[in-house]
PyMOL Python script that loads the backbone (N, CA, C, O; Angstrom):
from pymol import cmd

cmd.read_pdbstr("""\
ATOM      1  N   MET A   1     -14.788   0.774 -13.978  1.00  0.00           N
ATOM      2  CA  MET A   1     -15.236   1.683 -12.934  1.00  0.00           C
ATOM      3  C   MET A   1     -14.679   1.217 -11.586  1.00  0.00           C
ATOM      4  O   MET A   1     -14.634   0.020 -11.304  1.00  0.00           O
ATOM      5  N   LEU A   2     -14.265   2.155 -10.777  1.00  0.00           N
ATOM      6  CA  LEU A   2     -13.685   1.820  -9.485  1.00  0.00           C
ATOM      7  C   LEU A   2     -14.748   1.282  -8.533  1.00  0.00           C
ATOM      8  O   LEU A   2     -15.897   1.725  -8.540  1.00  0.00           O
ATOM      9  N   LYS A   3     -14.339   0.325  -7.723  1.00  0.00           N
ATOM     10  CA  LYS A   3     -15.259  -0.308  -6.771  1.00  0.00           C
ATOM     11  C   LYS A   3     -15.740   0.672  -5.712  1.00  0.00           C
ATOM     12  O   LYS A   3     -16.934   0.768  -5.431  1.00  0.00           O
ATOM     13  N   ASN A   4     -14.807   1.385  -5.137  1.00  0.00           N
ATOM     14  CA  ASN A   4     -15.110   2.243  -4.002  1.00  0.00           C
ATOM     15  C   ASN A   4     -15.130   3.696  -4.452  1.00  0.00           C
ATOM     16  O   ASN A   4     -14.074   4.289  -4.671  1.00  0.00           O
ATOM     17  N   ASN A   5     -16.304   4.268  -4.590  1.00  0.00           N
ATOM     18  CA  ASN A   5     -16.405   5.663  -5.002  1.00  0.00           C
ATOM     19  C   ASN A   5     -16.392   6.624  -3.823  1.00  0.00           C
ATOM     20  O   ASN A   5     -16.338   7.839  -4.013  1.00  0.00           O
ATOM     21  N   ASP A   6     -16.441   6.098  -2.628  1.00  0.00           N
ATOM     22  CA  ASP A   6     -16.446   6.939  -1.436  1.00  0.00           C
ATOM     23  C   ASP A   6     -15.141   6.746  -0.684  1.00  0.00           C
ATOM     24  O   ASP A   6     -14.940   5.737  -0.007  1.00  0.00           O
ATOM     25  N   TYR A   7     -14.274   7.708  -0.810  1.00  0.00           N
ATOM     26  CA  TYR A   7     -12.984   7.634  -0.130  1.00  0.00           C
ATOM     27  C   TYR A   7     -12.947   8.549   1.089  1.00  0.00           C
ATOM     28  O   TYR A   7     -11.871   8.898   1.576  1.00  0.00           O
ATOM     29  N   SER A   8     -14.107   8.933   1.575  1.00  0.00           N
ATOM     30  CA  SER A   8     -14.154   9.836   2.717  1.00  0.00           C
ATOM     31  C   SER A   8     -13.710   9.106   3.987  1.00  0.00           C
ATOM     32  O   SER A   8     -13.877   7.894   4.116  1.00  0.00           O
ATOM     33  N   ARG A   9     -13.162   9.847   4.884  1.00  0.00           N
ATOM     34  CA  ARG A   9     -12.713   9.322   6.164  1.00  0.00           C
ATOM     35  C   ARG A   9     -13.158  10.269   7.259  1.00  0.00           C
ATOM     36  O   ARG A   9     -13.314  11.469   7.035  1.00  0.00           O
ATOM     37  N   THR A  10     -13.355   9.729   8.420  1.00  0.00           N
ATOM     38  CA  THR A  10     -13.594  10.550   9.592  1.00  0.00           C
ATOM     39  C   THR A  10     -12.285  10.604  10.358  1.00  0.00           C
ATOM     40  O   THR A  10     -11.819   9.592  10.882  1.00  0.00           O
ATOM     41  N   LEU A  11     -11.699  11.777  10.420  1.00  0.00           N
ATOM     42  CA  LEU A  11     -10.436  11.938  11.120  1.00  0.00           C
ATOM     43  C   LEU A  11     -10.701  12.443  12.527  1.00  0.00           C
ATOM     44  O   LEU A  11     -11.485  13.368  12.738  1.00  0.00           O
ATOM     45  N   ILE A  12     -10.048  11.831  13.463  1.00  0.00           N
ATOM     46  CA  ILE A  12     -10.190  12.231  14.856  1.00  0.00           C
ATOM     47  C   ILE A  12      -8.940  13.003  15.240  1.00  0.00           C
ATOM     48  O   ILE A  12      -7.832  12.467  15.213  1.00  0.00           O
ATOM     49  N   LEU A  13      -9.128  14.257  15.595  1.00  0.00           N
ATOM     50  CA  LEU A  13      -7.998  15.105  15.952  1.00  0.00           C
ATOM     51  C   LEU A  13      -7.449  14.691  17.308  1.00  0.00           C
ATOM     52  O   LEU A  13      -8.186  14.240  18.186  1.00  0.00           O
ATOM     53  N   ARG A  14      -6.133  14.855  17.461  1.00  0.00           N
ATOM     54  CA  ARG A  14      -5.442  14.457  18.683  1.00  0.00           C
ATOM     55  C   ARG A  14      -4.835  15.684  19.359  1.00  0.00           C
ATOM     56  O   ARG A  14      -4.413  16.637  18.705  1.00  0.00           O
ATOM     57  N   CYS A  15      -4.808  15.626  20.660  1.00  0.00           N
ATOM     58  CA  CYS A  15      -4.106  16.649  21.424  1.00  0.00           C
ATOM     59  C   CYS A  15      -2.618  16.482  21.132  1.00  0.00           C
ATOM     60  O   CYS A  15      -2.095  15.369  21.185  1.00  0.00           O
ATOM     61  N   VAL A  16      -1.941  17.574  20.826  1.00  0.00           N
ATOM     62  CA  VAL A  16      -0.526  17.486  20.470  1.00  0.00           C
ATOM     63  C   VAL A  16       0.360  17.235  21.691  1.00  0.00           C
ATOM     64  O   VAL A  16       1.532  16.891  21.535  1.00  0.00           O
ATOM     65  N   VAL A  17      -0.166  17.396  22.874  1.00  0.00           N
ATOM     66  CA  VAL A  17       0.618  17.161  24.085  1.00  0.00           C
ATOM     67  C   VAL A  17       0.476  15.717  24.564  1.00  0.00           C
ATOM     68  O   VAL A  17       1.475  15.020  24.746  1.00  0.00           O
ATOM     69  N   CYS A  18      -0.772  15.265  24.771  1.00  0.00           N
ATOM     70  CA  CYS A  18      -0.989  13.946  25.370  1.00  0.00           C
ATOM     71  C   CYS A  18      -1.512  12.901  24.383  1.00  0.00           C
ATOM     72  O   CYS A  18      -1.557  11.714  24.707  1.00  0.00           O
ATOM     73  N   GLY A  19      -1.906  13.334  23.184  1.00  0.00           N
ATOM     74  CA  GLY A  19      -2.399  12.401  22.176  1.00  0.00           C
ATOM     75  C   GLY A  19      -3.846  11.978  22.358  1.00  0.00           C
ATOM     76  O   GLY A  19      -4.351  11.164  21.586  1.00  0.00           O
ATOM     77  N   ASP A  20      -4.509  12.509  23.349  1.00  0.00           N
ATOM     78  CA  ASP A  20      -5.903  12.137  23.608  1.00  0.00           C
ATOM     79  C   ASP A  20      -6.802  12.602  22.473  1.00  0.00           C
ATOM     80  O   ASP A  20      -6.552  13.635  21.851  1.00  0.00           O
ATOM     81  N   THR A  21      -7.845  11.834  22.211  1.00  0.00           N
ATOM     82  CA  THR A  21      -8.774  12.164  21.133  1.00  0.00           C
ATOM     83  C   THR A  21     -10.194  12.413  21.630  1.00  0.00           C
ATOM     84  O   THR A  21     -11.062  12.792  20.843  1.00  0.00           O
ATOM     85  N   GLU A  22     -10.442  12.207  22.913  1.00  0.00           N
ATOM     86  CA  GLU A  22     -11.822  12.239  23.404  1.00  0.00           C
ATOM     87  C   GLU A  22     -12.099  13.241  24.508  1.00  0.00           C
ATOM     88  O   GLU A  22     -13.252  13.391  24.914  1.00  0.00           O
ATOM     89  N   SER A  23     -11.109  13.917  24.998  1.00  0.00           N
ATOM     90  CA  SER A  23     -11.305  14.752  26.191  1.00  0.00           C
ATOM     91  C   SER A  23     -11.288  16.247  25.900  1.00  0.00           C
ATOM     92  O   SER A  23     -10.824  17.036  26.723  1.00  0.00           O
ATOM     93  N   PHE A  24     -11.784  16.633  24.755  1.00  0.00           N
ATOM     94  CA  PHE A  24     -11.800  18.048  24.413  1.00  0.00           C
ATOM     95  C   PHE A  24     -13.089  18.711  24.884  1.00  0.00           C
ATOM     96  O   PHE A  24     -14.175  18.134  24.839  1.00  0.00           O
ATOM     97  N   SER A  25     -12.920  19.925  25.329  1.00  0.00           N
ATOM     98  CA  SER A  25     -14.056  20.779  25.668  1.00  0.00           C
ATOM     99  C   SER A  25     -13.876  22.054  24.852  1.00  0.00           C
ATOM    100  O   SER A  25     -12.752  22.507  24.635  1.00  0.00           O
ATOM    101  N   HIS A  26     -14.983  22.627  24.404  1.00  0.00           N
ATOM    102  CA  HIS A  26     -14.862  23.814  23.560  1.00  0.00           C
ATOM    103  C   HIS A  26     -16.038  24.739  23.770  1.00  0.00           C
ATOM    104  O   HIS A  26     -17.080  24.352  24.300  1.00  0.00           O
ATOM    105  N   ASN A  27     -15.842  25.981  23.336  1.00  0.00           N
ATOM    106  CA  ASN A  27     -16.950  26.920  23.379  1.00  0.00           C
ATOM    107  C   ASN A  27     -17.878  26.636  22.200  1.00  0.00           C
ATOM    108  O   ASN A  27     -17.595  25.766  21.376  1.00  0.00           O
ATOM    109  N   GLU A  28     -18.961  27.356  22.124  1.00  0.00           N
ATOM    110  CA  GLU A  28     -20.025  27.064  21.150  1.00  0.00           C
ATOM    111  C   GLU A  28     -19.534  27.074  19.699  1.00  0.00           C
ATOM    112  O   GLU A  28     -19.907  26.197  18.920  1.00  0.00           O
ATOM    113  N   ASP A  29     -18.716  28.038  19.332  1.00  0.00           N
ATOM    114  CA  ASP A  29     -18.272  28.133  17.940  1.00  0.00           C
ATOM    115  C   ASP A  29     -16.884  27.512  17.706  1.00  0.00           C
ATOM    116  O   ASP A  29     -16.287  27.717  16.649  1.00  0.00           O
ATOM    117  N   GLU A  30     -16.384  26.771  18.668  1.00  0.00           N
ATOM    118  CA  GLU A  30     -15.111  26.039  18.589  1.00  0.00           C
ATOM    119  C   GLU A  30     -13.911  26.936  18.292  1.00  0.00           C
ATOM    120  O   GLU A  30     -12.956  26.509  17.643  1.00  0.00           O
ATOM    121  N   THR A  31     -13.963  28.182  18.770  1.00  0.00           N
ATOM    122  CA  THR A  31     -12.820  29.070  18.606  1.00  0.00           C
ATOM    123  C   THR A  31     -11.860  28.958  19.793  1.00  0.00           C
ATOM    124  O   THR A  31     -10.782  29.553  19.785  1.00  0.00           O
ATOM    125  N   TYR A  32     -12.253  28.205  20.793  1.00  0.00           N
ATOM    126  CA  TYR A  32     -11.392  27.902  21.941  1.00  0.00           C
ATOM    127  C   TYR A  32     -11.637  26.445  22.319  1.00  0.00           C
ATOM    128  O   TYR A  32     -12.777  26.021  22.511  1.00  0.00           O
ATOM    129  N   ILE A  33     -10.547  25.690  22.420  1.00  0.00           N
ATOM    130  CA  ILE A  33     -10.641  24.276  22.791  1.00  0.00           C
ATOM    131  C   ILE A  33      -9.624  24.012  23.891  1.00  0.00           C
ATOM    132  O   ILE A  33      -8.530  24.576  23.890  1.00  0.00           O
ATOM    133  N   ILE A  34      -9.993  23.156  24.823  1.00  0.00           N
ATOM    134  CA  ILE A  34      -9.062  22.728  25.860  1.00  0.00           C
ATOM    135  C   ILE A  34      -9.122  21.204  25.968  1.00  0.00           C
ATOM    136  O   ILE A  34     -10.192  20.600  25.897  1.00  0.00           O
ATOM    137  N   CYS A  35      -7.977  20.618  26.136  1.00  0.00           N
ATOM    138  CA  CYS A  35      -7.912  19.176  26.380  1.00  0.00           C
ATOM    139  C   CYS A  35      -8.096  18.988  27.882  1.00  0.00           C
ATOM    140  O   CYS A  35      -7.271  19.445  28.673  1.00  0.00           O
ATOM    141  N   LYS A  36      -9.152  18.329  28.265  1.00  0.00           N
ATOM    142  CA  LYS A  36      -9.439  18.140  29.681  1.00  0.00           C
ATOM    143  C   LYS A  36      -8.481  17.142  30.325  1.00  0.00           C
ATOM    144  O   LYS A  36      -8.357  17.109  31.550  1.00  0.00           O
ATOM    145  N   ARG A  37      -7.815  16.342  29.530  1.00  0.00           N
ATOM    146  CA  ARG A  37      -6.889  15.347  30.076  1.00  0.00           C
ATOM    147  C   ARG A  37      -5.585  15.997  30.558  1.00  0.00           C
ATOM    148  O   ARG A  37      -5.121  15.730  31.667  1.00  0.00           O
ATOM    149  N   CYS A  38      -4.995  16.863  29.701  1.00  0.00           N
ATOM    150  CA  CYS A  38      -3.695  17.446  30.074  1.00  0.00           C
ATOM    151  C   CYS A  38      -3.746  18.954  30.317  1.00  0.00           C
ATOM    152  O   CYS A  38      -2.782  19.535  30.815  1.00  0.00           O
ATOM    153  N   GLY A  39      -4.864  19.587  29.968  1.00  0.00           N
ATOM    154  CA  GLY A  39      -5.008  21.020  30.195  1.00  0.00           C
ATOM    155  C   GLY A  39      -4.493  21.900  29.076  1.00  0.00           C
ATOM    156  O   GLY A  39      -4.524  23.124  29.203  1.00  0.00           O
ATOM    157  N   ARG A  40      -4.021  21.319  27.985  1.00  0.00           N
ATOM    158  CA  ARG A  40      -3.510  22.105  26.844  1.00  0.00           C
ATOM    159  C   ARG A  40      -4.647  22.922  26.252  1.00  0.00           C
ATOM    160  O   ARG A  40      -5.706  22.391  25.916  1.00  0.00           O
ATOM    161  N   GLU A  41      -4.410  24.223  26.131  1.00  0.00           N
ATOM    162  CA  GLU A  41      -5.413  25.121  25.574  1.00  0.00           C
ATOM    163  C   GLU A  41      -5.058  25.464  24.135  1.00  0.00           C
ATOM    164  O   GLU A  41      -3.900  25.716  23.803  1.00  0.00           O
ATOM    165  N   TYR A  42      -6.072  25.467  23.300  1.00  0.00           N
ATOM    166  CA  TYR A  42      -5.923  25.838  21.895  1.00  0.00           C
ATOM    167  C   TYR A  42      -6.708  27.123  21.687  1.00  0.00           C
ATOM    168  O   TYR A  42      -7.911  27.108  21.428  1.00  0.00           O
ATOM    169  N   PHE A  43      -5.995  28.229  21.809  1.00  0.00           N
ATOM    170  CA  PHE A  43      -6.648  29.531  21.709  1.00  0.00           C
ATOM    171  C   PHE A  43      -7.093  29.850  20.285  1.00  0.00           C
ATOM    172  O   PHE A  43      -7.914  30.742  20.069  1.00  0.00           O
ATOM    173  N   GLY A  44      -6.548  29.119  19.317  1.00  0.00           N
ATOM    174  CA  GLY A  44      -6.978  29.266  17.930  1.00  0.00           C
ATOM    175  C   GLY A  44      -8.126  28.340  17.596  1.00  0.00           C
ATOM    176  O   GLY A  44      -8.589  28.299  16.455  1.00  0.00           O
ATOM    177  N   GLY A  45      -8.586  27.598  18.583  1.00  0.00           N
ATOM    178  CA  GLY A  45      -9.738  26.725  18.417  1.00  0.00           C
ATOM    179  C   GLY A  45      -9.489  25.562  17.477  1.00  0.00           C
ATOM    180  O   GLY A  45      -8.381  25.036  17.376  1.00  0.00           O
ATOM    181  N   LYS A  46     -10.554  25.180  16.793  1.00  0.00           N
ATOM    182  CA  LYS A  46     -10.502  24.010  15.914  1.00  0.00           C
ATOM    183  C   LYS A  46      -9.477  24.187  14.800  1.00  0.00           C
ATOM    184  O   LYS A  46      -8.781  23.233  14.452  1.00  0.00           O
ATOM    185  N   SER A  47      -9.369  25.381  14.237  1.00  0.00           N
ATOM    186  CA  SER A  47      -8.415  25.587  13.142  1.00  0.00           C
ATOM    187  C   SER A  47      -6.978  25.371  13.620  1.00  0.00           C
ATOM    188  O   SER A  47      -6.159  24.838  12.870  1.00  0.00           O
ATOM    189  N   GLU A  48      -6.659  25.770  14.839  1.00  0.00           N
ATOM    190  CA  GLU A  48      -5.321  25.525  15.390  1.00  0.00           C
ATOM    191  C   GLU A  48      -5.092  24.030  15.567  1.00  0.00           C
ATOM    192  O   GLU A  48      -4.022  23.518  15.238  1.00  0.00           O
ATOM    193  N   LEU A  49      -6.085  23.341  16.082  1.00  0.00           N
ATOM    194  CA  LEU A  49      -5.970  21.901  16.303  1.00  0.00           C
ATOM    195  C   LEU A  49      -5.804  21.160  14.972  1.00  0.00           C
ATOM    196  O   LEU A  49      -5.026  20.211  14.882  1.00  0.00           O
ATOM    197  N   VAL A  50      -6.529  21.592  13.949  1.00  0.00           N
ATOM    198  CA  VAL A  50      -6.384  20.998  12.613  1.00  0.00           C
ATOM    199  C   VAL A  50      -4.970  21.254  12.089  1.00  0.00           C
ATOM    200  O   VAL A  50      -4.330  20.342  11.566  1.00  0.00           O
ATOM    201  N   ASP A  51      -4.485  22.475  12.224  1.00  0.00           N
ATOM    202  CA  ASP A  51      -3.132  22.805  11.764  1.00  0.00           C
ATOM    203  C   ASP A  51      -2.083  21.947  12.468  1.00  0.00           C
ATOM    204  O   ASP A  51      -1.140  21.471  11.836  1.00  0.00           O
ATOM    205  N   LEU A  52      -2.245  21.755  13.751  1.00  0.00           N
ATOM    206  CA  LEU A  52      -1.279  20.965  14.519  1.00  0.00           C
ATOM    207  C   LEU A  52      -1.374  19.475  14.219  1.00  0.00           C
ATOM    208  O   LEU A  52      -0.435  18.729  14.499  1.00  0.00           O
ATOM    209  N   ASN A  53      -2.479  19.037  13.663  1.00  0.00           N
ATOM    210  CA  ASN A  53      -2.660  17.636  13.277  1.00  0.00           C
ATOM    211  C   ASN A  53      -2.373  17.427  11.791  1.00  0.00           C
ATOM    212  O   ASN A  53      -2.713  16.383  11.234  1.00  0.00           O
ATOM    213  N   GLU A  54      -1.751  18.413  11.151  1.00  0.00           N
ATOM    214  CA  GLU A  54      -1.532  18.378   9.709  1.00  0.00           C
ATOM    215  C   GLU A  54      -0.774  17.128   9.256  1.00  0.00           C
ATOM    216  O   GLU A  54      -1.114  16.547   8.225  1.00  0.00           O
ATOM    217  N   GLN A  55       0.229  16.715   9.995  1.00  0.00           N
ATOM    218  CA  GLN A  55       1.011  15.540   9.604  1.00  0.00           C
ATOM    219  C   GLN A  55       0.131  14.286   9.612  1.00  0.00           C
ATOM    220  O   GLN A  55       0.216  13.468   8.697  1.00  0.00           O
ATOM    221  N   PHE A  56      -0.696  14.132  10.615  1.00  0.00           N
ATOM    222  CA  PHE A  56      -1.621  13.001  10.699  1.00  0.00           C
ATOM    223  C   PHE A  56      -2.620  13.044   9.542  1.00  0.00           C
ATOM    224  O   PHE A  56      -2.898  12.019   8.921  1.00  0.00           O
ATOM    225  N   ILE A  57      -3.153  14.219   9.257  1.00  0.00           N
ATOM    226  CA  ILE A  57      -4.121  14.377   8.174  1.00  0.00           C
ATOM    227  C   ILE A  57      -3.462  14.050   6.838  1.00  0.00           C
ATOM    228  O   ILE A  57      -4.046  13.347   6.013  1.00  0.00           O
ATOM    229  N   GLU A  58      -2.256  14.553   6.623  1.00  0.00           N
ATOM    230  CA  GLU A  58      -1.537  14.288   5.375  1.00  0.00           C
ATOM    231  C   GLU A  58      -1.256  12.791   5.209  1.00  0.00           C
ATOM    232  O   GLU A  58      -1.294  12.272   4.094  1.00  0.00           O
ATOM    233  N   SER A  59      -0.982  12.117   6.291  1.00  0.00           N
ATOM    234  CA  SER A  59      -0.763  10.668   6.243  1.00  0.00           C
ATOM    235  C   SER A  59      -2.022   9.945   5.780  1.00  0.00           C
ATOM    236  O   SER A  59      -1.946   9.001   4.994  1.00  0.00           O
ATOM    237  N   GLU A  60      -3.168  10.382   6.260  1.00  0.00           N
ATOM    238  CA  GLU A  60      -4.435   9.789   5.844  1.00  0.00           C
ATOM    239  C   GLU A  60      -4.702  10.054   4.361  1.00  0.00           C
ATOM    240  O   GLU A  60      -5.198   9.180   3.649  1.00  0.00           O
ATOM    241  N   VAL A  61      -4.372  11.256   3.902  1.00  0.00           N
ATOM    242  CA  VAL A  61      -4.547  11.598   2.486  1.00  0.00           C
ATOM    243  C   VAL A  61      -3.665  10.696   1.628  1.00  0.00           C
ATOM    244  O   VAL A  61      -4.103  10.208   0.586  1.00  0.00           O
ATOM    245  N   GLU A  62      -2.439  10.475   2.054  1.00  0.00           N
ATOM    246  CA  GLU A  62      -1.529   9.602   1.304  1.00  0.00           C
ATOM    247  C   GLU A  62      -2.065   8.168   1.259  1.00  0.00           C
ATOM    248  O   GLU A  62      -1.940   7.498   0.234  1.00  0.00           O
ATOM    249  N   ASP A  63      -2.652   7.697   2.345  1.00  0.00           N
ATOM    250  CA  ASP A  63      -3.257   6.358   2.360  1.00  0.00           C
ATOM    251  C   ASP A  63      -4.398   6.263   1.347  1.00  0.00           C
ATOM    252  O   ASP A  63      -4.532   5.258   0.648  1.00  0.00           O
ATOM    253  N   ILE A  64      -5.208   7.298   1.272  1.00  0.00           N
ATOM    254  CA  ILE A  64      -6.322   7.316   0.315  1.00  0.00           C
ATOM    255  C   ILE A  64      -5.779   7.320  -1.108  1.00  0.00           C
ATOM    256  O   ILE A  64      -6.290   6.602  -1.967  1.00  0.00           O
ATOM    257  N   LYS A  65      -4.753   8.116  -1.365  1.00  0.00           N
ATOM    258  CA  LYS A  65      -4.144   8.156  -2.699  1.00  0.00           C
ATOM    259  C   LYS A  65      -3.637   6.764  -3.093  1.00  0.00           C
ATOM    260  O   LYS A  65      -3.833   6.330  -4.228  1.00  0.00           O
ATOM    261  N   ALA A  66      -2.992   6.071  -2.164  1.00  0.00           N
ATOM    262  CA  ALA A  66      -2.470   4.735  -2.449  1.00  0.00           C
ATOM    263  C   ALA A  66      -3.605   3.758  -2.744  1.00  0.00           C
ATOM    264  O   ALA A  66      -3.493   2.918  -3.636  1.00  0.00           O
ATOM    265  N   GLU A  67      -4.685   3.874  -1.998  1.00  0.00           N
ATOM    266  CA  GLU A  67      -5.847   3.012  -2.210  1.00  0.00           C
ATOM    267  C   GLU A  67      -6.455   3.248  -3.598  1.00  0.00           C
ATOM    268  O   GLU A  67      -6.792   2.297  -4.303  1.00  0.00           O
ATOM    269  N   VAL A  68      -6.590   4.511  -3.981  1.00  0.00           N
ATOM    270  CA  VAL A  68      -7.142   4.860  -5.290  1.00  0.00           C
ATOM    271  C   VAL A  68      -6.217   4.350  -6.398  1.00  0.00           C
ATOM    272  O   VAL A  68      -6.680   3.764  -7.376  1.00  0.00           O
ATOM    273  N   ALA A  69      -4.923   4.572  -6.242  1.00  0.00           N
ATOM    274  CA  ALA A  69      -3.963   4.130  -7.258  1.00  0.00           C
ATOM    275  C   ALA A  69      -4.012   2.614  -7.426  1.00  0.00           C
ATOM    276  O   ALA A  69      -3.943   2.111  -8.548  1.00  0.00           O
ATOM    277  N   LYS A  70      -4.128   1.890  -6.327  1.00  0.00           N
ATOM    278  CA  LYS A  70      -4.203   0.426  -6.385  1.00  0.00           C
ATOM    279  C   LYS A  70      -5.459  -0.021  -7.140  1.00  0.00           C
ATOM    280  O   LYS A  70      -5.401  -0.939  -7.958  1.00  0.00           O
ATOM    281  N   GLU A  71      -6.575   0.621  -6.866  1.00  0.00           N
ATOM    282  CA  GLU A  71      -7.821   0.271  -7.547  1.00  0.00           C
ATOM    283  C   GLU A  71      -7.764   0.624  -9.031  1.00  0.00           C
ATOM    284  O   GLU A  71      -8.264  -0.126  -9.868  1.00  0.00           O
ATOM    285  N   ILE A  72      -7.161   1.754  -9.355  1.00  0.00           N
ATOM    286  CA  ILE A  72      -7.032   2.142 -10.763  1.00  0.00           C
ATOM    287  C   ILE A  72      -6.152   1.140 -11.502  1.00  0.00           C
ATOM    288  O   ILE A  72      -6.482   0.725 -12.614  1.00  0.00           O
ATOM    289  N   GLN A  73      -5.038   0.750 -10.894  1.00  0.00           N
ATOM    290  CA  GLN A  73      -4.138  -0.215 -11.525  1.00  0.00           C
ATOM    291  C   GLN A  73      -4.846  -1.555 -11.747  1.00  0.00           C
ATOM    292  O   GLN A  73      -4.685  -2.175 -12.798  1.00  0.00           O
ATOM    293  N   ALA A  74      -5.620  -1.996 -10.768  1.00  0.00           N
ATOM    294  CA  ALA A  74      -6.362  -3.252 -10.913  1.00  0.00           C
ATOM    295  C   ALA A  74      -7.378  -3.155 -12.043  1.00  0.00           C
ATOM    296  O   ALA A  74      -7.562  -4.115 -12.791  1.00  0.00           O
ATOM    297  N   GLU A  75      -8.033  -2.020 -12.174  1.00  0.00           N
ATOM    298  CA  GLU A  75      -9.019  -1.810 -13.235  1.00  0.00           C
ATOM    299  C   GLU A  75      -8.342  -1.786 -14.602  1.00  0.00           C
ATOM    300  O   GLU A  75      -8.852  -2.361 -15.564  1.00  0.00           O
ATOM    301  N   ILE A  76      -7.202  -1.125 -14.685  1.00  0.00           N
ATOM    302  CA  ILE A  76      -6.447  -1.102 -15.947  1.00  0.00           C
ATOM    303  C   ILE A  76      -6.024  -2.510 -16.332  1.00  0.00           C
ATOM    304  O   ILE A  76      -6.178  -2.907 -17.487  1.00  0.00           O
ATOM    305  N   ASN A  77      -5.495  -3.269 -15.383  1.00  0.00           N
ATOM    306  CA  ASN A  77      -5.071  -4.643 -15.654  1.00  0.00           C
ATOM    307  C   ASN A  77      -6.230  -5.506 -16.117  1.00  0.00           C
ATOM    308  O   ASN A  77      -6.086  -6.306 -17.041  1.00  0.00           O
ATOM    309  N   LYS A  78      -7.363  -5.345 -15.483  1.00  0.00           N
ATOM    310  CA  LYS A  78      -8.564  -6.103 -15.851  1.00  0.00           C
ATOM    311  C   LYS A  78      -8.976  -5.776 -17.287  1.00  0.00           C
ATOM    312  O   LYS A  78      -9.275  -6.673 -18.075  1.00  0.00           O
ATOM    313  N   ASN A  79      -8.989  -4.490 -17.618  1.00  0.00           N
ATOM    314  CA  ASN A  79      -9.370  -4.067 -18.968  1.00  0.00           C
ATOM    315  C   ASN A  79      -8.373  -4.545 -20.009  1.00  0.00           C
ATOM    316  O   ASN A  79      -8.771  -4.993 -21.084  1.00  0.00           O
ATOM    317  N   LEU A  80      -7.094  -4.457 -19.710  1.00  0.00           N
ATOM    318  CA  LEU A  80      -6.081  -4.928 -20.656  1.00  0.00           C
ATOM    319  C   LEU A  80      -6.179  -6.440 -20.867  1.00  0.00           C
ATOM    320  O   LEU A  80      -6.045  -6.923 -21.991  1.00  0.00           O
ATOM    321  N   ASN A  81      -6.411  -7.175 -19.793  1.00  0.00           N
ATOM    322  CA  ASN A  81      -6.565  -8.627 -19.915  1.00  0.00           C
ATOM    323  C   ASN A  81      -7.762  -8.988 -20.776  1.00  0.00           C
ATOM    324  O   ASN A  81      -7.698  -9.942 -21.551  1.00  0.00           O
ATOM    325  N   SER A  82      -8.841  -8.251 -20.656  1.00  0.00           N
ATOM    326  CA  SER A  82     -10.021  -8.556 -21.467  1.00  0.00           C
ATOM    327  C   SER A  82      -9.809  -8.201 -22.944  1.00  0.00           C
ATOM    328  O   SER A  82     -10.388  -8.833 -23.828  1.00  0.00           O
ATOM    329  N   ILE A  83      -8.984  -7.195 -23.202  1.00  0.00           N
ATOM    330  CA  ILE A  83      -8.703  -6.808 -24.584  1.00  0.00           C
ATOM    331  C   ILE A  83      -7.810  -7.843 -25.288  1.00  0.00           C
ATOM    332  O   ILE A  83      -8.021  -8.151 -26.461  1.00  0.00           O
ATOM    333  N   PHE A  84      -6.835  -8.364 -24.583  1.00  0.00           N
ATOM    334  CA  PHE A  84      -5.849  -9.266 -25.190  1.00  0.00           C
ATOM    335  C   PHE A  84      -6.175 -10.744 -25.023  1.00  0.00           C
ATOM    336  O   PHE A  84      -5.282 -11.580 -25.162  1.00  0.00           O
ATOM    337  N   LYS A  85      -7.405 -11.088 -24.735  1.00  0.00           N
ATOM    338  CA  LYS A  85      -7.802 -12.509 -24.633  1.00  0.00           C
ATOM    339  C   LYS A  85      -8.014 -13.106 -25.969  1.00  0.00           C
ATOM    340  O   LYS A  85      -8.350 -14.285 -26.071  1.00  0.00           O
TER     341      LYS A  85
END
""", "prot")
cmd.dss("prot")
cmd.show_as("cartoon", "prot")
cmd.util.cbc("prot")
cmd.orient("prot")
C-alpha cells in the first residue's frame, strides 16, 4: 500500500503579467479579477486565470505523477524482495 494517499496540492494562481500571487481583487462570483499590483484585468475571471496558468498547473500534475510512480516502484521492489528471500 502506498504511504501517501493524499496527493492533493494547493495551487496558487499567478498573474501572467507580473507573476504576483497575492494582489488579486475580484467580484463576488469571481467572474472578474484584477491584479492590484500591475492592473492586469481578467475579464474571464477565475476560469481565465486558471487557463492562463495551465502550464504551471500541468507542471504540478507531472510532479505528482512522478511522486506516485516513485512510491509504486518502491512498493513493487519491497514486495519482490520479500517474495525472493
